[in-house]
C-alpha positions as CSV (number, residue, x, y, z in Angstrom):
1,M,6.7,10.7,-7.8
2,R,7.4,8.2,-4.9
3,L,4.1,6.1,-3.2
4,L,4.7,4.2,0.0
5,F,1.6,1.9,1.1
6,V,1.8,0.8,4.9
7,C,0.0,-1.5,7.2
8,M,1.0,-2.5,10.8
9,G,3.4,-5.2,10.4
10,N,4.2,-4.9,6.5
11,I,4.2,-8.7,5.9
12,C,0.0,-9.1,4.4
13,R,-1.8,-5.7,3.2
14,S,1.0,-3.3,2.4
15,P,3.4,-5.8,0.2
16,T,-0.1,-6.7,-1.4
17,A,-0.5,-3.3,-2.2
18,E,2.9,-2.7,-3.5
19,A,2.3,-5.6,-5.9
20,V,-1.1,-4.7,-7.2
21,F,-0.1,-1.3,-7.6
22,R,3.6,-2.5,-9.2
23,R,1.1,-4.4,-11.9
24,V,-1.3,-1.5,-12.6
25,V,1.5,1.0,-13.6
26,A,3.4,-1.9,-15.3
27,E,-0.3,-2.8,-17.8
28,R,-1.9,0.6,-17.8
29,A,0.9,3.1,-17.8
30,P,4.1,1.7,-18.6
31,G,5.9,4.4,-18.9
32,L,5.0,6.1,-15.7
33,A,8.1,7.5,-13.3
34,V,7.3,6.1,-10.0
35,E,8.7,4.6,-7.1
36,I,6.2,2.2,-5.1
37,D,7.8,0.8,-1.6
38,S,5.7,-0.4,1.1
39,A,6.2,-0.4,5.0
40,G,4.8,-1.5,8.0
41,T,4.1,1.5,11.4
42,H,5.1,-1.9,14.0
43,G,8.3,-3.6,13.5
44,Y,7.4,-6.9,15.0
45,H,8.2,-8.7,11.1
46,V,11.4,-6.5,9.9
47,G,13.1,-8.5,7.4
48,S,10.8,-11.1,7.0
49,P,8.8,-12.1,4.2
50,P,5.1,-12.0,3.1
51,D,3.0,-14.1,5.5
52,R,2.6,-17.4,3.8
53,R,-1.1,-16.4,2.9
54,A,-0.9,-13.6,1.0
55,I,2.1,-15.0,-1.2
56,E,-0.3,-17.8,-1.9
57,A,-3.3,-15.6,-2.6
58,A,-1.4,-12.9,-4.4
59,R,0.5,-16.0,-6.5
60,R,-3.2,-16.8,-7.8
61,R,-3.9,-13.7,-9.6
62,G,-0.2,-13.5,-11.1
63,L,1.5,-11.4,-8.5
64,D,4.5,-12.6,-6.7
65,L,5.3,-11.3,-3.3
66,S,8.3,-13.4,-2.5
67,G,11.1,-11.3,-2.6
68,L,9.4,-8.7,-1.0
69,R,10.8,-8.0,2.7
70,A,9.2,-6.3,5.9
71,R,10.5,-2.6,6.9
72,Q,9.5,-0.3,9.8
73,V,8.5,3.1,8.4
74,S,10.9,5.6,9.4
75,V,11.0,9.5,9.9
76,A,12.9,9.9,6.5
77,D,9.7,8.1,4.2
78,F,7.7,11.2,5.2
79,E,10.0,13.7,3.6
80,R,11.3,11.2,0.3
81,F,7.7,9.9,-0.4
82,D,4.9,12.4,-1.6
83,L,1.5,9.8,-0.7
84,I,1.8,7.4,1.7
85,L,-1.4,5.0,1.8
86,A,-2.4,4.0,4.7
87,M,-4.9,0.6,5.0
88,D,-7.0,2.1,7.7
89,E,-7.7,4.6,10.3
90,D,-5.2,3.4,13.2
91,N,-2.5,3.1,10.4
92,V,-3.4,7.1,9.6
93,A,-3.1,7.8,13.1
94,D,0.0,6.1,13.6
95,L,1.3,7.0,10.9
96,S,0.2,10.8,11.9
97,R,2.1,10.5,15.7
98,M,5.2,10.0,13.6
99,A,5.3,12.1,11.1
100,P,6.4,15.9,11.2
101,P,3.9,18.3,11.2
102,Q,4.6,19.8,7.7
103,Y,4.3,16.0,5.9
104,H,0.9,15.3,7.4
105,S,-0.6,16.2,4.4
106,R,1.5,13.2,2.7
107,I,-0.9,10.9,4.7
108,R,-4.1,9.3,2.9
109,L,-6.1,6.4,3.8
110,L,-6.0,4.5,0.2
111,M,-9.8,3.1,0.3
112,D,-10.2,6.9,-0.5
113,F,-8.8,6.5,-4.0
114,A,-11.5,3.5,-5.1
115,A,-14.6,4.4,-6.7
116,D,-17.1,3.1,-4.6
117,P,-15.4,0.4,-2.1
118,P,-17.3,-1.6,0.1
119,L,-15.4,-1.0,3.1
120,R,-13.5,2.1,3.9
121,E,-10.3,0.7,5.2
122,V,-8.7,-2.5,3.9
123,P,-9.5,-5.4,7.0
124,D,-6.0,-7.1,8.4
125,P,-6.7,-10.7,7.0
126,Y,-3.6,-12.0,9.7
127,Y,-6.3,-13.1,11.9
128,G,-8.8,-15.1,9.4
129,G,-8.8,-17.5,6.7
130,P,-7.8,-17.5,3.4
131,Q,-11.1,-15.8,2.1
132,G,-9.5,-12.5,4.0
133,F,-6.5,-12.6,1.6
134,E,-9.3,-12.8,-1.1
135,Q,-10.8,-9.3,0.2
136,V,-7.5,-7.9,0.7
137,L,-6.3,-8.2,-3.0
138,D,-10.3,-7.1,-4.1
139,L,-10.4,-4.2,-2.8
140,L,-6.5,-3.6,-3.3
141,E,-7.5,-4.1,-7.3
142,E,-10.2,-1.8,-6.8
143,A,-8.1,1.2,-5.5
144,A,-5.3,0.6,-8.0
145,E,-7.2,2.4,-10.5
146,G,-8.5,5.2,-8.6
147,L,-4.8,5.8,-7.0
148,L,-3.5,5.4,-10.9
149,Q,-5.7,8.0,-12.2
150,E,-4.8,10.8,-9.0
151,V,-0.9,9.8,-9.7
152,L,-1.7,10.4,-13.3
153,R,-3.5,14.4,-12.5
154,L,-0.3,14.8,-10.0
155,Q,2.2,13.8,-12.5
156,S,0.7,16.0,-15.6
157,R,0.7,19.6,-12.9
158,M,4.0,18.7,-11.8
159,S,5.7,18.5,-15.1
């Protein structure tokens, strides 16, 4: 099973989602065979580390984003990844425009996996203050639980 988390620039939301989901898998399903990556729909920050505010907020929750580097979604990603998890509807629209039609069903809104989400989208914290990064982490942690259940369900169907 291969999962790709996607936001616009791959420096705030999607690298944080990658780290959150890696931790959830390590803690709750350590034997799960899953590849986890992140990317952006735009190439503004390719090669850059995550935003320092995202790194700090994640660090306070025991997550390390420092080794991650931004990359842009490629056409090959649509074939490679089983689920492509967008942070918001704009990302879904961008991904749908980029993806060959046979892969559209792989594109999903991440918050669709949250049990009772306070928001349907993960808001971009880039232009806001530190509280935005905390909110992103709260939302991602909530969605990660439901996503793990879905991945386990899909894995059992595949085996």
